[in-house]
N, C-alpha and C positions, 0 to 999 in steps of 0.2 A: 504494500500500500504506500502511496506517495505521502510522506509525512508532511509536506508543505500544504497539502489540502486540509490538514487539521489545524493549521495556524489561524488564529483570529484575524479579521481584516485590519488593515491599516486605517487609522483614523487621525484626523486633525482636530485638536481641541484647544479651547482657550485656557491658558494658564492663569494662575492667580498669584497673589503675593507670597503664598506659601511655597510656590515653585521657584521663586527668585533665588534662594541660596543655591539650589542645585544648578540652575541655568547659569548663574554667575560663575560658579566653579567651572562649568564647561567652557564658558567664554575665556576664562583665564588660561585654560589648557589649550584652546584651539585658535585664539586670535592674538595678534600683536596688541600690546597694551594701549596703543594710541587709537585703536579701531573700536573700542567700546568704552562705555561710561563707567565711572566708579559705582560702587554698590548704592551709596546714598542717592546719587543722581538718578539711577534707574528706579529706585524705590519712590522717589519724589514724582517722577514722570508717570509711573503706573498709578499713583493715587489720583491723578487727574483723568484717568481712563482713556487717554488718547494713545498712549504708548502701551503696547500689549505683547505678551509672550504667547507664542503658539507652540504647542507640544505635538509632536508626531509620534504616535504610539502604535504598538501591536500588543494588544492585551494590556498588561501592566508594564511592559518594557518600553522605555524611552528609546526611540530610534534616532530622532533628530529634533531640531527646534528652530524657531525663527522669532525675530522681533519685528513688529510693524508699527507704523505711526500713521494714524488717520486724522486728518484735519477737517474740522466741521465744514469749512467753506471751500474745500478742494474736492474735485472729482477724481483725484489720483491718490493711490495708496503708496506710501513710502515703505519699501521693504528694507529694513535697516541691516539685519544680520540673518544669515541662514547657514545651518551646519548640520551635518550628519555625524553622529558619534563615531569615533575611530573604528570600533569593532564592526560597524555596519557599512563602512565606506566601500566604494568600488563595486556596489551590488545594485545600482540603479535607484537607490532610495532618494538621492538628491533630486533627480528629475521628477520623481513622484511627489516629493514634498513641494517643490516649486510649483508643479501643476495643481496640487491640492490648494495651495494659497491662492493661485490665480482663479481657480474655480469658485472658491469661497467668496472672493472679493470683487471679481470682475462681473459687472452687472450693476451693483450699487456704485462701483467706481469704473471710470473709463479705462483704467490701466494701472500697471504697477511700475513704479520708478525705483531704481536702486543704483548704487555705485559699486564699482569694482576696481581693484588695484591695477595700475598700469604695470607693464612688465619691466622689471629691473634687471638689466643684463649683467649687473655687477655680481650677482649670485646666480650662476647657471641652474642649480638645482631648484632654488626658489622660483626662478623665472619660469621653469617648466610648470610648476604648480599654478602660477599666475596665468599662464597661457591656457592651461586646462580650464580654469575658472571662466575666462572670457569665452572660450569655445562652448562651455557648458551653457551659459546664458544665451548665446547666439543659437545654439542647437535647439533650445527650448523656446524660440520665438521672440527673444528680446533684441531690440535694435540699439546699436551704439549711437549715442547722440554726439553732436559736435561740440557741446559745452566743455570748456576747460575747467571742470568742477574741482573745487578745493575743499577737502574735508577738514573742518577745524579740529585741531589737537591742542593739548595744553602747551606744547612747545612751538607751535606754528601751524602748519597745514600740510596735508598730503594731496598731491595732484592725483585725481582719480578719473576713471571713465564713468559717465552716466549711461545707464541702459534703461530702456523702456519697453515693456511688453504691453501692447494695447489690447483693449477688448476686441473680440472678433468683429470684423467689419469696420473698424476704425483704423485709418491709415495716416493719421495726422496728429501732431501735438503742437500746440501753439507756444510761442515764446511767453505769452501772457500766463498761460496755465503753468508752465514750468517755473516762472518767476514767482507766481503766487504760492505754489507748494513749497519751493525751496526757501522762500522768505519765511513762511510760517514755520517750517521745520527748523530753520536756524533759530528763530525766536523761541520755539518750544524746547528744542533739544540742546541748544548750544548757548543759551542766554548766560550761562556761567563762564563762558570763554569770552573775555573782553574784546579780543581781536576778531571774533567771528563776523561782525558786521563789515569790517574792512575786507575780509576775504571775499564775502559775498559781493561787495562793490568791485573788487578786483576782477572777478570773472563774470560779472553780470552781462557785460556787452558781448560775451561769447555765446550767450543763450540766444538761439534763433528758432524760428518756425521750422518744424521738421515734418517731412512727408515720407512715408514708407512705401516700399514696393508691395503690391498685392501679389503674394506668392502664388495664389491660385491662378491668376491670370498669366503669371510668368511661366507656369508649367504647361499652359495650353499651346 
């Protein structure tokens, strides 16, 4: 008998403040320190109910997790962090988690916006990981935007790529919508970083209207 048939289905569920210690420990193990907030900041943002933890589970087992930020006046969801636990990596769970988030939120939202590290050629091994992440998002329907996005950090800023996965049938994201979400996200998530407004000002003019290719038409 195929044992995989007996496994409970994968599910995406909303985490709570009780899950924060576990997820924060995972973040410390899986992300560079500059790419996530300190514990107190995450706790503070979650209290306002716009910053959320999503848990990806099979039965009682945690497979992966994500954090998202939804702004009341924006039609775009900000996908902040996404990860599969090390013991479940390279088995297709990342794509399924990304798709589960997309299915949950696209409808109420017009699309999912996220940032990803640019490839750093100084470290060949890490560069391969970065390239895989970029290809992962592109494989799963996200488009790289032209914006020279800068992620605020305590010590400065990280130049990142912005990626956008639109809702089905939408092949455009305006500069206005991008500026609206990024500004709100900076105000909500990075208000504790004094130089964040300057970083936003520095890359604001690189935000432009974007139009995507309809892959269905391209295949005909």
